[in-house]
N, C-alpha and C positions, 0 to 999 in steps of 0.2 A: 504494500500500500504506500503510495507516495506521501511524502511529508506534507501535512495539511498546510503548514506555514508557507511552504514553497508554492503551493497552489494558490494561496491567497495573496501573495506578494505581486504587486503590479510589475508589468514588464518595463524595462528601462526604455527611455526615449531612444537610446542608441539601438536597442534591439528592434524597436518598432520601425525606426528609419531603415535598418538593414532589411527588414521584411518588406517594407514599402518599395525600396529601390529594386529588390529582387523581383517583386511582382510587376513593377513597371517594366523592367527588363524583359520578363517573360511575355507580358502582353504586347509590348511594342515589337518584340521579335516575331511573335506569331502573326501580328497584323502586317508588318512590312514584308515578311516572307510570303504570306498569302497573297499580297498585292504584287509580288515580283519586284519589290523595291529594295530588297536586302537578302542577305544570306547569313546563316549563323556562322560567326567567326571562330567559335571555340570548336575544334575538331571533335571532341568528345560529345558535346551537346548537338553538333551537326549530325552525328550518327543517330542520336536519340530522336532528333527531329525527322530524319529520313525514315525512321520506323513509324512515325505518325505523331499527331498532336498529343494523344494520350501518353505515350511513352516519354515524350519531351517534357510534358508537365510533371509527370511522375518523377523523372530523374531530377528535374529542377527542384521540386519539393523535397526529395530525399537528400539532396546536397545542401539545401538551405535551412530547412526547419530544424533538423537535429543540431546543426552548428549553432544556431541562435539559441536553442534550448539548453545546450551544454554550457554556453557562456552565461546564460541567465541563471542556471543552477549554481555555478561557481561564483556568481556575483556577490552572494552573501559572505563567502569566505575570503575573497580577494577583490573587493570592489574597485580599488584603484587599478589593479592589473587588468581586470576584465573591462573596465571602462576604456582603458588605453587600447586594448586589443580590438574592442568593438569600433572605436573611432578610427583606428588604423585600417581595419577591414573596410569600414564604410568609406573612408577616403580613397582607398585603392579601388573599390568597386565603382565609386562615382567617377574617378578619373578614367577607368576603362570604359565605363558606360558612356561618358561624355565623348571620349575619343571615337567610340563606335557611332554615336549620333553625328559627330562632325564628319566622319568618313561617309556615312550614309547621305549626308547633305552635300558632299563634295567639297566641303570647306576645309577639311583636314589636308587634302592635297594642296590646296591654295596656300594654307598656312605654312606647310612644310616647304613648299616651293619658294616662299619668301624668306626662308632662313638662310 
């Protein structure tokens, strides 16, 4: 039986932001791929998407939800460490997601050409 105090504790804002960005990534990927405007850049996730929308969503959730839950579980023991890890992860995810958005819009090529 899970610890009841753990179940009653609110999710951190960092955990909620990680979940939000992951779901935005999932939804925008599915939309743009279905419109022929993009392709999945991650080879592992591209294989999941090639198997279908269901497998893609399943793999995305299996990679995202447990990671967020583990960090949330350890937050009571090491709040500063977990907060830093969550923020680092969120920053890296946002940078990668932003780069993919720029690449999809064609602006990344223009930015890199100007360097």
